[in-house]
N, C-alpha and C positions, 0 to 999 in steps of 0.2 A: 497593518497585518490583516489579511483577509483569508479566511478559510472556506474552501468549497468542498462539498461531498460529491463524490462520483459514485453512482449506484447503478445496479443492473443485475440481472440473474447470472448464475454460473455460465461461463462460456460466452457471454455477450460481448466481450472485448474491452473490459475495464483496464486490464494490464496493457493491452495493445495501445489504448488511448494514452495511458500514462507514458509509455515508451515514446509515443509521438510528441507529447508535451515536453519530455526530457530532451529529445533531439532538437526540437525547435528552440527551446530556451537556451540550450548550450550553443546553438548556432548564433543566437542573439547576444552571446557573451555573458549570460547569466550564470551565477553559481547555483547549481542544482544539487540537492542533497536528499537523503532519506533512503528508503528501501522499496524495491518492487519485487513481486512474486511471480515470475514467469512460469508457465506450465512446462512440464517435462512430458514430451510425447514419445511413445514407443509403440511401434507397429500400428501407427495411426490412432492410437488411443491415449488419453491423458493418463499417464502412469504416476503423476505426482506434480510437485512444484518445488522450485528453488527459491532462495532469497538472494537478492543482489544488492550490494552497496552501490548506490547510484554514483557517488563521487569516484570510487576507485574501480568499479566494474567487477570487484571480487564477488564470487558467488559460492553458495553452499547449498547442499541438499536440505530442504526443510520438511517436506511431506511426501510420503509415498503411499500408494494404494494398497500395497501388501507389506507385511512385516519384513524388516531388514535390520541388520546389525546397526545399532545406534539410533534407530527410529523407535524409541521405546514409549513415547507418549501417545495414547490413543485419543483422538479427537474426531468424533463422528466416524466417518468412513476412512479417515486418514490416520497414518502412523507418522508422528512428528518427531524430528530430531531435536531434543532439548538443547544440545550444544549450539546448533544453528539458530534456534530461537533466542538463546542468550546472546550469541554473537550479534544478531540483528538488533537486539535491544540495546546493546552497548553502542552500536553505530548510531542509533537514534538518540542516545544520551549526549552526543557531541555533534549533531548535524547542524545546529544553528550557531551563529547566524548564517543565513543564506537568502538568496532571492526567491527560489522556488523549493519548497519542501514537499515531498511526496511520501505518503505512507500507504502502501498497497499490501495488505489491507488490514483493517481492524475488524474483529469479529467477536463471537461469544467469549473467547478466552480473555480478551481485553475488556469488553463492555459489560459482561455479565459476571465473570469470575474474578476480575481484577488481577489477572496474571498476563503472561505473554509480553507484548510490546508496550509495557507501561510507560517506558521512556518516550515512546512515540506519542502517547496521549499527553504527556507533560509538554513535549515540544510543540504539539499542535495547539495547546492552550496558551503557552507563554512565549513561544518564538525565541528570538526575533527572526522573522522572515517577512518577505514582501507579500507572497502568495503561498498558500499551502493547499494541497489536495489530499483528502483522505478517502480511500476506497472503502465503501460500506455496502453490504447487501441490503436490498430493500426492506427485508423483515427486521433489520436492526437500525434503520435510519432514525426512527424516533428515539430509540435508546441513545444513539450517538448524539443527537441534538440536545439531549438532556445533560450531557457531560462535556460537550465541545461547543465552542462559539461558531457554529456553522452559519455563514452568511447566506448561502444558497446551495441548492443541490441540483445536480445535473444527471439525467438518465442517459446512459451510454447508448441505449437503443433509439434515442431520438436524435436525428441528424442535426436539428437546430440546437439542441443542448450541447452536442459534441462541439459544434463550431463556436458557440458562445463560450464554452469553457476554454477552448484553445485561444480565443481572442483575449480572454481575461488573464490567462497565464503567460502569454507570450507577447505582450505588448511592450 
């Protein structure tokens, strides 16, 4: 089991790289599991983000930039849907074993408050998986290192890091 952290600022392409890893691993016949959080774009602006079960492709609205029914949890500038958060946490409770596990992303909710995708943290610590990728913002990377067995971190803004991570996950 090897765990890698993927880091980079907001909008740098972390989820896009995760989608590339998923596609390549599936083409190679790997069992890929976990969750990704793709952006929701409206009128050319990021209006929120969803959560997607990698195995099934099922998707739910997770965060929105403005208040909406069901999005009752306020986290920074986002309004989060607690039922979608719980749904994704349930997915993360049964994602292993797998060849490639992706958790996009863990943040203050998980790493500071001990809430959110707690099952994702358990899966990342205990597996079993061959390779796992956890998405973490740069300001939380050291906090993540304190609670997760991260072997190496890769910066999505660095071309060489992107290519090394693809090589590690898709071999």
